[in-house]
Every structure is written in C-alpha cells, then in structure tokens.
C-alpha positions as CSV (number, residue, x, y, z in Angstrom):
1,M,0.0,0.0,0.0
2,G,1.4,3.4,-0.9
3,I,1.1,6.9,0.6
4,V,-1.2,7.8,-2.3
5,Q,-3.8,5.3,-0.9
6,I,-3.5,6.6,2.6
7,I,-3.7,10.4,1.8
8,D,-6.3,11.3,-0.8
9,P,-5.9,13.5,-2.7
10,F,-2.1,13.4,-2.5
11,Y,-1.3,15.1,-5.8
12,Q,-2.7,18.5,-6.5
13,K,-2.0,21.0,-9.3
14,L,0.0,24.0,-8.1
15,D,0.2,27.4,-9.7
16,P,3.6,27.4,-11.5
17,N,3.9,31.2,-11.2
18,V,3.7,31.0,-7.4
19,S,5.7,27.8,-6.9
20,A,8.6,29.1,-9.0
21,Q,9.1,32.0,-6.6
22,A,8.7,30.2,-3.2
23,P,7.6,26.8,-1.9
24,Q,3.9,26.4,-1.2
25,V,2.3,24.6,1.7
26,G,2.2,20.8,0.9
27,Q,4.7,21.1,-2.0
28,I,7.3,18.2,-2.1
29,V,10.9,19.5,-2.5
30,S,14.3,17.8,-2.4
31,V,16.6,18.8,0.4
32,V,19.9,17.2,1.2
33,S,20.1,16.4,4.9
34,P,21.4,13.7,7.2
35,H,19.0,11.3,8.8
36,P,18.8,12.5,12.4
37,E,17.6,9.2,13.9
38,V,19.8,6.2,14.4
39,I,16.9,3.8,14.5
40,P,14.9,3.6,11.3
41,R,11.1,3.8,11.4
42,I,8.6,1.3,9.9
43,L,5.1,2.0,8.7
44,D,2.9,-0.9,9.7
45,V,-0.4,-0.8,7.7
46,E,-3.4,-3.1,8.0
47,R,-7.0,-3.0,6.7
48,A,-9.5,-1.6,9.2
49,D,-12.2,-3.8,7.7
50,P,-11.6,-7.0,5.6
51,K,-14.4,-5.9,3.2
52,E,-13.1,-2.3,2.7
53,H,-10.0,-1.7,0.6
54,W,-9.4,2.0,1.4
55,A,-10.0,2.0,5.2
56,T,-6.7,1.4,6.9
57,K,-5.1,1.5,10.4
58,F,-1.5,2.2,10.6
59,E,1.3,2.7,13.1
60,I,4.7,4.3,12.7
61,R,7.2,2.5,14.9
62,A,10.9,2.1,15.5
63,L,12.7,-0.9,13.9
64,D,13.0,-3.9,16.2
65,T,15.5,-6.4,14.8
66,R,14.0,-9.2,17.1
67,V,10.6,-8.9,15.3
68,D,11.3,-7.3,11.9
69,F,14.3,-9.6,10.8
70,R,14.3,-13.3,11.2
71,N,17.0,-15.9,10.2
72,A,16.2,-17.6,7.0
73,S,15.4,-21.3,7.4
74,P,18.0,-23.7,6.0
75,S,17.4,-24.5,2.4
76,R,16.6,-28.1,1.4
77,C,18.7,-29.3,-1.5
C-alpha cells in the first residue's frame, strides 16, 4: 500500500507562477540532509475492515530487529 492510498488527494495541481518564486504549503521538494535518527522507522499498515480496501489502520514505529528480521530457514537441497 502506498502513501497515495492513505492520503487522498495526495497530488494537487500547483500554480507554476507561485511555486517558481517560493515553496507552497504541501509542496514536495528535495533537500539534502542527514538522517537525524539512528533507528529507522517502519510504517505498519493493515486493513481496518476486511471488506473495505481503502479503510486502513497504521502505526509508525521504531525498527525492532527481534521482530522485523528473522533468520532464513535452511534451504533443502
């Protein structure tokens, strides 16, 4: 599931004359900056209702290597 499905409408047409002079509220811009947090975050998303595709519940949480990464089972050859 992408961010476009969680936030609707995500894309909106901006006035090019205004956005060329200064950033507008909600405008996505590229800025080079270091990542301030040592622990990455994970967006856990699940459906709020099994019959509804667009209704979701989500949580932003810190990465937990005990839960998020598991050892691969040995391959059977």
